[in-house]
gemmi code that builds the backbone of each chain (N, CA, C; Angstrom):
import gemmi

chains = {
    "A": [
        ("UNK", (167.806, 76.365, 119.130), (166.857, 77.405, 118.495), (165.642, 77.670, 119.376)),
        ("UNK", (165.246, 78.886, 119.595), (164.180, 79.221, 120.385), (162.870, 78.852, 119.728)),
        ("UNK", (161.846, 78.580, 120.473), (160.593, 78.152, 119.899), (159.963, 79.311, 119.165)),
        ("UNK", (160.198, 80.574, 119.691), (159.685, 81.696, 119.030), (160.147, 81.775, 117.525)),
        ("UNK", (161.449, 81.535, 117.381), (162.090, 81.698, 116.048), (161.478, 80.722, 115.089)),
        ("UNK", (161.334, 79.465, 115.535), (160.826, 78.487, 114.590), (159.439, 78.768, 114.203)),
        ("UNK", (158.602, 79.176, 115.222), (157.143, 79.482, 114.881), (157.157, 80.653, 113.917)),
        ("UNK", (157.898, 81.735, 114.098), (157.666, 82.928, 113.351), (158.334, 82.797, 111.998)),
        ("UNK", (159.291, 81.994, 111.785), (159.926, 81.879, 110.505), (159.331, 80.928, 109.455)),
        ("UNK", (158.317, 80.135, 110.032), (157.717, 79.132, 109.029), (157.003, 79.817, 107.967)),
        ("UNK", (157.178, 79.311, 106.701), (156.353, 79.874, 105.609), (155.994, 78.750, 104.739)),
        ("UNK", (154.977, 77.916, 105.150), (154.564, 76.832, 104.270), (155.608, 75.724, 104.476)),
        ("UNK", (156.056, 75.262, 103.363), (157.002, 74.082, 103.464), (158.426, 74.444, 103.736)),
        ("UNK", (158.835, 75.705, 103.415), (160.259, 76.049, 103.670), (160.395, 77.014, 104.804)),
        ("UNK", (161.532, 76.869, 105.495), (161.835, 77.759, 106.575), (162.800, 78.896, 106.061)),
        ("UNK", (162.493, 80.064, 106.329), (163.325, 81.137, 105.866), (164.395, 81.481, 106.936)),
        ("UNK", (165.563, 81.650, 106.524), (166.676, 81.956, 107.490), (166.849, 83.517, 107.700)),
        ("UNK", (167.483, 83.711, 108.767), (167.774, 85.217, 109.114), (168.573, 85.794, 107.974)),
        ("UNK", (169.475, 85.014, 107.410), (170.315, 85.496, 106.325), (169.487, 85.921, 105.112)),
        ("UNK", (168.528, 85.118, 104.766), (167.642, 85.393, 103.617), (166.926, 86.682, 103.917)),
        ("UNK", (166.419, 86.847, 105.099), (165.688, 88.029, 105.426), (166.589, 89.232, 105.314)),
        ("UNK", (167.908, 89.154, 105.789), (168.796, 90.321, 105.734), (169.030, 90.578, 104.315)),
        ("UNK", (169.178, 89.632, 103.465), (169.390, 89.920, 102.041), (168.216, 90.735, 101.395)),
        ("UNK", (166.986, 90.292, 101.711), (165.823, 90.816, 101.130), (165.698, 92.351, 101.709)),
        ("UNK", (166.068, 92.439, 102.950), (165.938, 93.785, 103.602), (166.917, 94.700, 103.030)),
        ("UNK", (168.111, 94.256, 102.677), (169.108, 95.138, 102.216), (168.671, 95.588, 100.732)),
        ("UNK", (167.946, 94.788, 100.015), (167.471, 95.348, 98.776), (166.463, 96.332, 98.924)),
        ("UNK", (165.618, 96.235, 99.931), (164.655, 97.336, 100.267), (165.380, 98.611, 100.616)),
        ("UNK", (166.582, 98.493, 101.259), (167.366, 99.624, 101.671), (167.666, 100.506, 100.375)),
        ("UNK", (168.007, 99.821, 99.357), (168.352, 100.565, 98.089), (167.230, 101.413, 97.613)),
        ("UNK", (165.996, 101.023, 97.914), (164.808, 101.774, 97.431), (164.508, 102.987, 98.179)),
        ("UNK", (164.965, 103.109, 99.403), (164.679, 104.225, 100.285), (165.436, 105.489, 99.786)),
        ("UNK", (164.790, 106.630, 99.797), (165.556, 107.903, 99.482), (166.680, 108.125, 100.376)),
        ("UNK", (167.806, 108.607, 99.816), (169.087, 108.739, 100.542), (168.933, 109.450, 101.926)),
        ("UNK", (168.061, 110.449, 101.951), (167.952, 111.233, 103.223), (167.533, 110.330, 104.390)),
        ("UNK", (166.829, 109.212, 104.073), (166.337, 108.437, 105.212), (167.343, 107.583, 105.841)),
        ("UNK", (168.345, 107.103, 105.081), (169.289, 106.111, 105.585), (170.636, 106.408, 104.996)),
        ("UNK", (171.667, 106.472, 105.764), (173.032, 106.502, 105.224), (173.488, 105.118, 104.928)),
        ("UNK", (173.598, 104.730, 103.675), (173.916, 103.324, 103.410), (175.331, 102.939, 103.474)),
        ("UNK", (176.257, 103.880, 103.915), (177.676, 103.443, 104.055), (177.892, 102.746, 105.395)),
        ("UNK", (177.154, 103.089, 106.384), (177.123, 102.352, 107.645), (176.336, 101.081, 107.532)),
        ("UNK", (176.617, 100.114, 108.408), (175.835, 98.879, 108.487), (174.587, 99.205, 109.226)),
        ("UNK", (173.466, 99.083, 108.616), (172.160, 99.394, 109.321), (171.424, 98.151, 109.674)),
        ("UNK", (170.962, 98.036, 110.886), (170.184, 96.798, 111.327), (168.903, 96.707, 110.515)),
        ("UNK", (168.514, 95.445, 110.176), (167.263, 95.259, 109.414), (166.105, 95.972, 109.996)),
        ("UNK", (165.965, 95.944, 111.392), (164.868, 96.568, 111.994), (164.726, 98.012, 111.636)),
        ("UNK", (165.876, 98.656, 111.511), (165.925, 100.046, 111.171), (165.453, 100.259, 109.756)),
        ("UNK", (165.889, 99.414, 108.886), (165.586, 99.522, 107.418), (164.008, 99.434, 107.354)),
        ("UNK", (163.529, 98.349, 108.023), (162.125, 98.099, 107.901), (161.276, 99.189, 108.499)),
        ("UNK", (161.758, 99.828, 109.555), (160.988, 100.996, 110.135), (160.984, 102.160, 109.150)),
        ("UNK", (162.188, 102.476, 108.562), (162.201, 103.533, 107.519), (161.379, 103.237, 106.372)),
        ("UNK", (161.266, 101.902, 106.036), (160.389, 101.591, 104.950), (158.965, 101.846, 105.254)),
        ("UNK", (158.497, 101.525, 106.472), (157.197, 101.806, 106.896), (156.929, 103.333, 106.841)),
        ("UNK", (157.887, 104.079, 107.385), (157.784, 105.547, 107.409), (157.623, 106.096, 105.979)),
        ("UNK", (158.361, 105.506, 105.096), (158.382, 106.047, 103.705), (157.069, 105.745, 103.071)),
        ("UNK", (156.551, 104.520, 103.231), (155.240, 104.167, 102.628), (154.093, 105.065, 103.227)),
        ("UNK", (154.186, 105.344, 104.552), (153.202, 106.236, 105.099), (153.262, 107.627, 104.462)),
        ("UNK", (154.489, 108.111, 104.339), (154.569, 109.456, 103.766), (154.103, 109.482, 102.363)),
        ("UNK", (154.309, 108.400, 101.543), (153.787, 108.323, 100.267), (152.219, 108.338, 100.238)),
        ("UNK", (151.701, 107.596, 101.151), (150.176, 107.608, 101.347), (149.678, 108.970, 101.609)),
        ("UNK", (150.344, 109.715, 102.510), (149.941, 111.001, 102.832), (150.007, 111.946, 101.634)),
        ("UNK", (151.042, 111.766, 100.831), (151.237, 112.524, 99.640), (150.053, 112.372, 98.703)),
        ("UNK", (149.617, 111.039, 98.584), (148.500, 110.692, 97.655), (147.265, 111.325, 98.198)),
        ("UNK", (147.083, 111.293, 99.456), (145.845, 112.020, 100.074), (145.889, 113.446, 99.795)),
        ("UNK", (146.982, 114.196, 99.989), (147.084, 115.602, 99.831), (146.901, 115.967, 98.390)),
        ("UNK", (147.488, 115.168, 97.447), (147.317, 115.389, 96.037), (145.889, 115.220, 95.574)),
        ("UNK", (145.263, 114.182, 96.106), (143.828, 113.925, 95.770), (143.060, 115.185, 96.091)),
        ("UNK", (143.216, 115.715, 97.368), (142.472, 116.874, 97.754), (142.813, 118.065, 96.871)),
        ("UNK", (144.048, 118.292, 96.584), (144.525, 119.335, 95.754), (143.886, 119.260, 94.389)),
        ("UNK", (143.921, 118.091, 93.782), (143.293, 117.899, 92.444), (141.819, 118.194, 92.461)),
        ("UNK", (141.205, 117.759, 93.625), (139.743, 118.020, 93.677), (139.482, 119.452, 93.731)),
        ("UNK", (140.304, 120.267, 94.529), (140.000, 121.705, 94.524), (140.391, 122.340, 93.222)),
        ("UNK", (141.409, 121.907, 92.588), (141.687, 122.464, 91.170), (140.637, 122.172, 90.170)),
        ("UNK", (140.133, 120.967, 90.238), (139.046, 120.660, 89.293), (137.795, 121.579, 89.617)),
        ("UNK", (137.541, 121.822, 90.896), (136.377, 122.638, 91.185), (136.527, 124.079, 90.746)),
        ("UNK", (137.764, 124.605, 90.687), (137.938, 125.955, 90.292), (138.333, 126.129, 88.841)),
        ("UNK", (138.645, 125.065, 88.095), (139.120, 125.305, 86.780), (138.079, 125.440, 85.752)),
        ("UNK", (138.371, 126.167, 84.712), (137.417, 126.400, 83.696), (137.657, 125.511, 82.518)),
        ("UNK", (137.008, 124.406, 82.350), (137.603, 123.396, 81.446), (136.473, 122.920, 80.457)),
        ("UNK", (136.900, 122.645, 79.236), (135.928, 122.087, 78.311), (135.709, 120.571, 78.517)),
        ("UNK", (134.785, 119.978, 77.988), (134.541, 118.534, 78.204), (135.621, 117.743, 77.453)),
        ("UNK", (136.228, 118.262, 76.455), (137.359, 117.521, 75.767), (138.503, 117.397, 76.715)),
        ("UNK", (138.824, 118.594, 77.377), (139.882, 118.607, 78.294), (139.647, 117.623, 79.508)),
        ("UNK", (138.428, 117.634, 80.015), (138.101, 116.776, 81.079), (138.287, 115.297, 80.618)),
        ("UNK", (137.913, 114.946, 79.415), (138.051, 113.632, 78.976), (139.531, 113.168, 78.950)),
        ("UNK", (140.400, 114.135, 78.572), (141.841, 113.810, 78.497), (142.310, 113.469, 79.930)),
        ("UNK", (141.937, 114.374, 80.892), (142.374, 114.210, 82.260), (141.878, 112.853, 82.772)),
        ("UNK", (140.697, 112.541, 82.499), (140.099, 111.269, 82.916), (140.879, 110.108, 82.386)),
        ("UNK", (141.244, 110.214, 81.203), (141.990, 109.068, 80.560), (143.391, 108.887, 81.205)),
        ("UNK", (143.977, 109.990, 81.705), (145.221, 109.898, 82.300), (145.132, 109.199, 83.657)),
        ("UNK", (144.035, 109.433, 84.354), (143.897, 108.833, 85.687), (143.504, 107.346, 85.655)),
        ("UNK", (142.802, 106.989, 84.618), (142.332, 105.540, 84.656), (143.243, 104.599, 84.094)),
    ],
    "B": [
        ("UNK", (112.876, 151.627, 105.295), (112.695, 150.243, 105.594), (112.868, 150.005, 107.090)),
        ("UNK", (112.077, 149.140, 107.670), (112.257, 148.856, 109.206), (113.598, 148.224, 109.438)),
        ("UNK", (114.324, 148.633, 110.464), (115.608, 148.136, 110.787), (115.662, 146.681, 111.118)),
        ("UNK", (114.676, 146.239, 111.883), (114.610, 144.786, 112.266), (114.485, 143.971, 111.034)),
        ("UNK", (113.741, 144.372, 110.093), (113.465, 143.612, 108.882), (114.736, 143.389, 108.163)),
        ("UNK", (115.617, 144.462, 108.120), (116.887, 144.453, 107.310), (117.766, 143.463, 108.021)),
        ("UNK", (117.837, 143.473, 109.374), (118.700, 142.650, 110.163), (118.300, 141.233, 109.933)),
        ("UNK", (117.032, 140.996, 109.909), (116.537, 139.611, 109.762), (116.947, 139.080, 108.388)),
        ("UNK", (116.715, 139.972, 107.373), (117.038, 139.415, 105.995), (118.578, 139.155, 105.856)),
        ("UNK", (119.379, 140.024, 106.530), (120.895, 139.874, 106.431), (121.275, 138.572, 107.076)),
        ("UNK", (120.597, 138.312, 108.232), (120.898, 137.017, 108.976), (120.663, 135.814, 108.150)),
        ("UNK", (119.539, 135.888, 107.425), (119.165, 134.706, 106.629), (120.055, 134.578, 105.415)),
        ("UNK", (120.551, 135.679, 104.826), (121.453, 135.663, 103.730), (122.815, 135.107, 104.177)),
        ("UNK", (123.299, 135.552, 105.485), (124.515, 135.021, 106.004), (124.520, 133.475, 106.133)),
        ("UNK", (123.382, 133.025, 106.692), (123.163, 131.672, 106.894), (123.262, 130.761, 105.657)),
        ("UNK", (122.554, 131.393, 104.683), (122.503, 130.682, 103.391), (123.895, 130.600, 102.755)),
        ("UNK", (124.768, 131.680, 102.890), (126.106, 131.670, 102.362), (126.882, 130.622, 103.103)),
        ("UNK", (126.675, 130.585, 104.490), (127.434, 129.608, 105.274), (127.187, 128.198, 104.780)),
        ("UNK", (125.864, 127.991, 104.579), (125.421, 126.577, 104.188), (125.985, 126.263, 102.790)),
        ("UNK", (126.061, 127.232, 101.915), (126.650, 127.015, 100.575), (128.078, 126.670, 100.708)),
        ("UNK", (128.796, 127.451, 101.561), (130.171, 127.115, 101.715), (130.463, 125.762, 102.226)),
        ("UNK", (129.583, 125.384, 103.234), (129.834, 124.023, 103.810), (129.547, 122.987, 102.743)),
        ("UNK", (128.460, 123.203, 101.964), (128.133, 122.307, 100.879), (129.333, 122.182, 99.906)),
        ("UNK", (129.837, 123.325, 99.525), (131.019, 123.357, 98.626), (132.139, 122.494, 99.166)),
        ("UNK", (132.442, 122.775, 100.386), (133.584, 122.004, 101.031), (133.272, 120.458, 101.083)),
        ("UNK", (132.001, 120.180, 101.315), (131.638, 118.723, 101.360), (131.788, 118.103, 99.914)),
        ("UNK", (131.437, 118.910, 98.936), (131.550, 118.419, 97.477), (133.104, 118.201, 97.171)),
        ("UNK", (133.868, 119.191, 97.579), (135.268, 119.073, 97.314), (135.884, 117.839, 97.946)),
        ("UNK", (135.554, 117.615, 99.211), (135.968, 116.417, 99.967), (135.564, 115.081, 99.254)),
        ("UNK", (134.299, 115.076, 98.893), (133.740, 113.894, 98.167), (134.518, 113.684, 96.958)),
        ("UNK", (134.720, 114.681, 96.195), (135.423, 114.566, 94.914), (136.881, 114.074, 95.143)),
        ("UNK", (137.486, 114.639, 96.198), (138.800, 114.140, 96.609), (138.882, 112.665, 96.899)),
        ("UNK", (137.839, 112.136, 97.584), (137.791, 110.735, 97.914), (137.658, 109.937, 96.576)),
        ("UNK", (136.817, 110.474, 95.655), (136.601, 109.691, 94.481), (137.829, 109.719, 93.609)),
        ("UNK", (138.589, 110.814, 93.585), (139.795, 110.859, 92.866), (140.882, 109.914, 93.405)),
        ("UNK", (140.911, 109.878, 94.748), (141.828, 108.897, 95.421), (141.513, 107.495, 95.032)),
        ("UNK", (140.215, 107.172, 95.090), (139.750, 105.801, 94.685), (140.099, 105.426, 93.276)),
        ("UNK", (140.007, 106.452, 92.407), (140.354, 106.227, 90.997), (141.848, 106.023, 90.824)),
        ("UNK", (142.560, 106.785, 91.563), (144.062, 106.688, 91.396), (144.498, 105.344, 91.948)),
        ("UNK", (143.881, 104.886, 93.002), (144.229, 103.553, 93.596), (143.879, 102.401, 92.657)),
        ("UNK", (142.726, 102.556, 92.048), (142.362, 101.563, 91.021), (143.378, 101.543, 89.924)),
        ("UNK", (143.708, 102.747, 89.415), (144.767, 102.855, 88.283), (146.032, 102.190, 88.713)),
        ("UNK", (146.411, 102.492, 89.965), (147.634, 101.886, 90.490), (147.534, 100.356, 90.539)),
        ("UNK", (146.377, 99.929, 91.042), (146.245, 98.452, 91.118), (146.336, 97.789, 89.707)),
        ("UNK", (145.707, 98.494, 88.718), (145.713, 97.843, 87.351), (147.149, 97.898, 86.748)),
        ("UNK", (147.923, 98.809, 87.213), (149.265, 98.824, 86.634), (150.267, 97.922, 87.332)),
        ("UNK", (149.774, 97.055, 88.288), (150.633, 96.283, 89.073), (151.122, 95.060, 88.427)),
        ("UNK", (150.549, 94.835, 87.253), (151.056, 93.599, 86.520), (150.635, 92.318, 87.182)),
        ("UNK", (149.488, 92.193, 87.781), (149.102, 90.956, 88.379), (149.688, 90.662, 89.736)),
        ("UNK", (150.440, 91.630, 90.336), (150.980, 91.435, 91.681), (149.865, 91.270, 92.728)),
        ("UNK", (150.247, 90.563, 93.825), (149.240, 90.411, 94.853), (148.738, 91.699, 95.475)),
        ("UNK", (149.768, 92.586, 95.785), (149.367, 93.840, 96.412), (148.380, 94.590, 95.393)),
        ("UNK", (148.609, 94.405, 94.075), (147.776, 95.052, 93.188), (146.294, 94.528, 93.279)),
        ("UNK", (146.203, 93.177, 93.317), (144.883, 92.624, 93.290), (144.161, 93.030, 94.615)),
        ("UNK", (144.860, 92.934, 95.706), (144.302, 93.320, 96.998), (143.872, 94.839, 97.034)),
        ("UNK", (144.682, 95.654, 96.462), (144.363, 97.045, 96.380), (143.165, 97.270, 95.482)),
        ("UNK", (143.114, 96.530, 94.346), (142.014, 96.655, 93.418), (140.647, 96.306, 94.101)),
        ("UNK", (140.704, 95.235, 94.884), (139.450, 94.863, 95.611), (139.011, 95.912, 96.518)),
        ("UNK", (139.974, 96.453, 97.227), (139.699, 97.557, 98.243), (139.110, 98.772, 97.584)),
        ("UNK", (139.770, 99.146, 96.419), (139.384, 100.329, 95.736), (137.973, 100.261, 95.174)),
        ("UNK", (137.593, 99.100, 94.689), (136.206, 98.881, 94.199), (135.254, 98.934, 95.347)),
        ("UNK", (135.579, 98.462, 96.496), (134.713, 98.576, 97.727), (134.494, 100.049, 98.066)),
        ("UNK", (135.578, 100.841, 98.029), (135.469, 102.255, 98.414), (134.565, 102.958, 97.422)),
        ("UNK", (134.623, 102.617, 96.158), (133.765, 103.251, 95.200), (132.298, 102.998, 95.505)),
        ("UNK", (132.033, 101.784, 95.875), (130.624, 101.406, 96.064), (130.051, 102.067, 97.287)),
        ("UNK", (130.795, 102.010, 98.306), (130.270, 102.568, 99.581), (131.314, 103.249, 100.443)),
        ("UNK", (131.159, 104.715, 100.382), (132.159, 105.545, 101.040), (132.191, 105.263, 102.562)),
        ("UNK", (131.085, 104.683, 103.104), (131.068, 104.450, 104.570), (132.103, 103.467, 104.931)),
        ("UNK", (132.562, 102.627, 104.082), (133.574, 101.667, 104.411), (134.998, 102.234, 104.477)),
        ("UNK", (135.081, 103.464, 103.995), (136.469, 104.029, 103.971), (137.178, 104.035, 105.241)),
        ("UNK", (136.359, 104.509, 106.315), (136.953, 104.681, 107.633), (137.419, 103.293, 108.100)),
        ("UNK", (136.608, 102.233, 107.826), (136.923, 100.947, 108.462), (138.151, 100.302, 107.746)),
        ("UNK", (138.257, 100.441, 106.427), (139.274, 99.626, 105.800), (140.404, 100.441, 105.213)),
        ("UNK", (140.405, 101.781, 105.183), (141.519, 102.411, 104.564), (142.735, 102.500, 105.520)),
        ("UNK", (143.921, 102.083, 105.098), (145.063, 102.058, 105.936), (145.823, 103.356, 105.954)),
        ("UNK", (145.339, 104.320, 105.118), (146.086, 105.585, 104.984), (145.554, 106.578, 106.014)),
        ("UNK", (144.634, 106.181, 106.950), (144.314, 107.119, 107.966), (145.266, 107.170, 108.999)),
        ("UNK", (146.031, 108.271, 109.151), (147.180, 108.317, 109.999), (147.069, 107.921, 111.417)),
        ("UNK", (145.941, 108.328, 112.072), (145.798, 108.061, 113.495), (145.539, 106.615, 113.774)),
        ("UNK", (144.866, 105.945, 112.796), (144.703, 104.484, 113.051), (145.996, 103.740, 113.032)),
        ("UNK", (146.881, 104.084, 112.083), (148.104, 103.369, 111.934), (148.981, 103.599, 113.107)),
        ("UNK", (149.036, 104.857, 113.636), (149.874, 105.150, 114.738), (149.419, 104.495, 115.995)),
        ("UNK", (148.047, 104.384, 116.121), (147.539, 103.678, 117.378), (147.933, 102.261, 117.400)),
        ("UNK", (147.838, 101.628, 116.162), (148.253, 100.221, 116.088), (149.752, 100.007, 116.397)),
        ("UNK", (150.547, 100.932, 115.860), (151.975, 100.883, 116.055), (152.229, 101.076, 117.557)),
        ("UNK", (151.552, 101.948, 118.284), (151.737, 102.186, 119.676), (151.441, 100.868, 120.420)),
        ("UNK", (150.417, 100.153, 120.113), (150.059, 98.925, 120.794), (151.128, 97.898, 120.679)),
        ("UNK", (151.665, 97.747, 119.442), (152.668, 96.737, 119.197), (153.912, 97.026, 120.032)),
        ("UNK", (154.279, 98.352, 120.004), (155.572, 98.737, 120.722), (155.374, 98.553, 122.214)),
        ("UNK", (154.195, 98.802, 122.784), (154.025, 98.760, 124.221), (154.199, 97.255, 124.573)),
        ("UNK", (153.603, 96.351, 123.765), (153.746, 94.910, 124.144), (155.228, 94.353, 124.160)),
        ("UNK", (155.967, 94.978, 123.252), (157.363, 94.470, 123.143), (158.398, 95.304, 123.810)),
        ("UNK", (157.996, 96.302, 124.597), (158.941, 97.270, 125.111), (160.065, 96.618, 125.910)),
        ("UNK", (159.774, 95.614, 126.621), (160.819, 94.973, 127.513), (161.897, 94.328, 126.664)),
        ("UNK", (161.652, 94.037, 125.444), (162.736, 93.267, 124.747), (163.407, 94.002, 123.607)),
        ("UNK", (163.508, 95.343, 123.806), (163.969, 96.157, 122.684), (165.351, 95.807, 122.217)),
        ("UNK", (166.226, 95.221, 123.115), (167.511, 94.908, 122.700), (167.593, 93.816, 121.665)),
        ("UNK", (166.501, 92.889, 121.669), (166.579, 91.776, 120.781), (166.182, 92.220, 119.356)),
        ("UNK", (167.267, 92.211, 118.506), (167.100, 92.639, 117.115), (166.030, 91.797, 116.415)),
        ("UNK", (166.019, 90.516, 116.704), (165.154, 89.665, 115.987), (163.729, 89.940, 116.309)),
        ("UNK", (163.449, 90.332, 117.542), (162.003, 90.684, 117.916), (161.639, 91.941, 117.271)),
        ("UNK", (162.676, 92.902, 117.264), (162.382, 94.224, 116.526), (162.010, 93.977, 115.042)),
        ("UNK", (162.794, 93.042, 114.426), (162.500, 92.778, 113.014), (161.059, 92.183, 112.832)),
        ("UNK", (160.700, 91.358, 113.739), (159.295, 90.815, 113.723), (158.290, 91.929, 113.844)),
        ("UNK", (158.479, 92.842, 114.759), (157.568, 94.049, 114.991), (157.391, 94.678, 113.699)),
        ("UNK", (158.613, 95.098, 113.088), (158.635, 95.997, 111.920), (157.878, 95.295, 110.744)),
        ("UNK", (158.100, 93.933, 110.634), (157.461, 93.165, 109.564), (155.966, 93.274, 109.759)),
        ("UNK", (155.518, 93.222, 110.940), (154.092, 93.324, 111.226), (153.476, 94.599, 110.811)),
        ("UNK", (154.279, 95.755, 111.133), (153.840, 97.056, 110.658), (153.691, 97.079, 109.129)),
        ("UNK", (154.726, 96.520, 108.484), (154.736, 96.421, 107.047), (153.558, 95.717, 106.464)),
        ("UNK", (153.188, 94.685, 107.100), (152.030, 93.899, 106.677), (150.774, 94.739, 106.607)),
        ("UNK", (150.631, 95.671, 107.546), (149.446, 96.525, 107.580), (149.454, 97.576, 106.555)),
        ("UNK", (150.667, 97.908, 106.025), (150.759, 98.982, 105.102), (150.674, 98.539, 103.631)),
        ("UNK", (151.168, 97.338, 103.356), (151.093, 96.843, 102.066), (149.781, 96.113, 101.824)),
        ("UNK", (149.034, 96.425, 100.844), (147.715, 95.832, 100.592), (147.947, 94.288, 100.442)),
        ("UNK", (147.130, 93.470, 101.125), (147.276, 92.044, 101.100), (148.381, 91.509, 101.860)),
        ("UNK", (149.042, 92.316, 102.578), (150.307, 91.930, 103.302), (150.088, 90.929, 104.411)),
        ("UNK", (148.832, 91.080, 105.017), (148.573, 90.152, 106.093), (148.642, 88.667, 105.708)),
        ("UNK", (148.378, 88.329, 104.440), (148.235, 86.922, 104.055), (149.573, 86.378, 103.477)),
        ("UNK", (150.545, 87.217, 103.453), (151.817, 86.783, 102.784), (152.880, 86.288, 103.663)),
        ("UNK", (153.731, 85.357, 103.234), (154.899, 84.944, 103.929), (155.884, 86.111, 103.859)),
        ("UNK", (156.866, 86.059, 104.835), (157.749, 87.181, 104.934), (158.545, 87.457, 103.631)),
        ("UNK", (159.130, 86.476, 103.023), (159.962, 86.815, 101.924), (159.189, 87.403, 100.779)),
        ("UNK", (157.902, 86.958, 100.599), (157.031, 87.431, 99.554), (156.621, 88.939, 99.865)),
        ("UNK", (156.378, 89.146, 101.212), (156.026, 90.485, 101.735), (157.081, 91.493, 101.243)),
        ("UNK", (158.305, 91.154, 101.511), (159.428, 92.125, 101.292), (159.512, 92.338, 99.746)),
        ("UNK", (159.336, 91.330, 98.945), (159.419, 91.458, 97.507), (158.295, 92.364, 97.077)),
        ("UNK", (156.972, 92.136, 97.535), (155.835, 92.897, 97.162), (156.064, 94.359, 97.592)),
        ("UNK", (156.612, 94.568, 98.728), (156.906, 95.915, 99.298), (157.697, 96.725, 98.250)),
        ("UNK", (158.820, 96.106, 97.729), (159.614, 96.874, 96.847), (158.860, 97.264, 95.691)),
        ("UNK", (158.089, 96.370, 95.116), (157.326, 96.620, 93.904), (156.273, 97.742, 94.166)),
        ("UNK", (155.582, 97.637, 95.334), (154.506, 98.545, 95.760), (155.128, 99.920, 95.968)),
        ("UNK", (156.330, 100.111, 96.534), (156.927, 101.376, 96.728), (157.193, 102.073, 95.345)),
        ("UNK", (157.789, 101.310, 94.444), (157.989, 101.799, 93.106), (156.705, 102.331, 92.448)),
        ("UNK", (155.632, 101.550, 92.618), (154.411, 101.912, 91.975), (153.824, 103.159, 92.583)),
        ("UNK", (153.909, 103.222, 93.940), (153.403, 104.426, 94.708), (154.138, 105.705, 94.232)),
        ("UNK", (155.395, 105.607, 94.018), (156.279, 106.759, 93.547), (155.789, 107.182, 92.214)),
        ("UNK", (155.438, 106.256, 91.303), (155.008, 106.602, 89.993), (153.608, 107.234, 90.033)),
        ("UNK", (152.804, 106.791, 90.998), (151.446, 107.347, 91.098), (151.515, 108.825, 91.610)),
        ("UNK", (152.442, 109.040, 92.571), (152.599, 110.388, 93.023), (153.153, 111.318, 91.952)),
        ("UNK", (153.973, 110.757, 91.112), (154.579, 111.523, 90.016), (153.467, 111.965, 89.074)),
        ("UNK", (152.557, 111.052, 88.707), (151.476, 111.396, 87.792), (150.600, 112.458, 88.360)),
        ("UNK", (150.279, 112.255, 89.604), (149.344, 113.195, 90.229), (149.945, 114.561, 90.430)),
        ("UNK", (151.199, 114.552, 90.663), (151.864, 115.913, 90.793), (151.895, 116.572, 89.447)),
        ("UNK", (152.133, 115.822, 88.392), (152.141, 116.490, 87.032), (150.733, 116.959, 86.663)),
        ("UNK", (149.742, 116.200, 87.068), (148.407, 116.606, 86.771), (148.042, 117.857, 87.505)),
        ("UNK", (148.477, 117.960, 88.760), (148.197, 119.200, 89.568), (148.852, 120.370, 88.936)),
        ("UNK", (150.076, 120.189, 88.494), (150.817, 121.262, 87.819), (150.085, 121.683, 86.608)),
        ("UNK", (149.599, 120.774, 85.858), (148.950, 120.989, 84.536), (147.634, 121.747, 84.852)),
        ("UNK", (146.907, 121.308, 85.864), (145.576, 121.955, 86.174), (145.722, 123.324, 86.746)),
        ("UNK", (146.869, 123.546, 87.579), (147.052, 124.948, 88.177), (147.441, 125.882, 87.088)),
        ("UNK", (148.121, 125.352, 85.985), (148.501, 126.177, 84.814), (147.236, 126.510, 84.127)),
        ("UNK", (146.251, 125.629, 84.019), (145.022, 125.849, 83.300), (144.213, 126.970, 83.959)),
        ("UNK", (144.211, 127.000, 85.311), (143.427, 127.964, 86.113), (143.829, 129.396, 85.793)),
        ("UNK", (145.177, 129.565, 85.531), (145.613, 130.924, 85.381), (145.739, 131.518, 83.994)),
        ("UNK", (145.674, 130.558, 82.961), (145.780, 131.035, 81.620), (144.385, 131.161, 80.996)),
        ("UNK", (144.279, 131.984, 79.950), (143.019, 132.142, 79.304), (142.508, 130.761, 78.618)),
        ("UNK", (141.271, 130.576, 78.494), (140.640, 129.408, 78.077), (141.246, 128.918, 76.709)),
        ("UNK", (141.444, 129.869, 75.817), (141.920, 129.530, 74.455), (143.356, 128.879, 74.514)),
        ("UNK", (144.233, 129.534, 75.195), (145.610, 129.031, 75.326), (145.620, 127.615, 75.896)),
        ("UNK", (144.865, 127.415, 76.970), (144.758, 126.137, 77.718), (144.401, 125.056, 76.704)),
        ("UNK", (143.239, 125.267, 76.075), (142.758, 124.196, 75.123), (143.738, 123.914, 74.005)),
        ("UNK", (144.428, 124.881, 73.557), (145.433, 124.702, 72.491), (146.549, 123.760, 73.003)),
        ("UNK", (146.980, 124.027, 74.313), (147.990, 123.216, 74.819), (147.614, 121.737, 74.899)),
        ("UNK", (146.396, 121.505, 75.474), (145.984, 120.083, 75.688), (145.669, 119.342, 74.409)),
        ("UNK", (145.130, 120.052, 73.404), (144.719, 119.292, 72.223), (145.638, 119.383, 71.033)),
        ("UNK", (146.877, 119.747, 71.360), (147.826, 119.791, 70.281), (148.026, 118.422, 69.701)),
        ("UNK", (148.048, 118.279, 68.427), (148.227, 116.996, 67.808), (149.563, 116.416, 68.132)),
        ("UNK", (149.625, 115.068, 68.411), (150.951, 114.505, 68.775), (151.838, 114.193, 67.527)),
    ],
}
model = gemmi.Model(1)
for chain_id, residues in chains.items():
    chain = gemmi.Chain(chain_id)
    for i, (resn, *xyz) in enumerate(residues, 1):
        res = gemmi.Residue()
        res.name, res.seqid = resn, gemmi.SeqId(i, " ")
        for name, pos in zip(("N", "CA", "C"), xyz):
            atom = gemmi.Atom()
            atom.name, atom.element = name, gemmi.Element(name[0])
            atom.pos, atom.b_iso = gemmi.Position(*pos), 0.0
            res.add_atom(atom)
        chain.add_residue(res)
    model.add_chain(chain)
structure = gemmi.Structure()
structure.add_model(model)
structure.setup_entities()
């Protein structure tokens, strides 16, 4: 066993095996939208993890864009205070 | 009327309009930031006690108090993330064939993306990631629906809009 492997895999009292990581990673693979990964081929864990990172980043960007869009819509909309209260309760 | 006088007044009016526009844009951006902080707080509260939820909640409260910390701690600033990724990849470029090393690299990237990820063991990080992704998707769904609803409000008369929202359940 290389020293790098034992250092990096320690997690408190138990050591996680490569197999356990593969299992967890394949569960992540199921969460990714189909366009990102063809799941019929065997995909290396590193690739699944990279796609997971890309997916999370794109979700973050979408939240940023939607926040801006909502801000503009709120600026231009003609709304009563009752309607504003409903919107607020949906967000919180 | 004196021509120079008219030109001077026009220039002042133009400048005033420009300043108003800038101010408006600033207000819109500020509101966008507050909306995002509120959405993150909502997301954190719906996490059911998950670690990523608690970490996100702490961060969202910080953002609310002091917008100046946004640049320092927000992970969703695209250029910061890409710069970090660039550094990690440069360091490990010589060992690209080693799958194990690649996995390590990608795990590190993931740590930076999932709130609280830096403090977690790998197996927990992967578990939290799955939950975090599901919650992010739900958040995006709610925000999209809200945006649809609001853009509908903008184009219909006030009466119709209020009738739609306040319909008894």
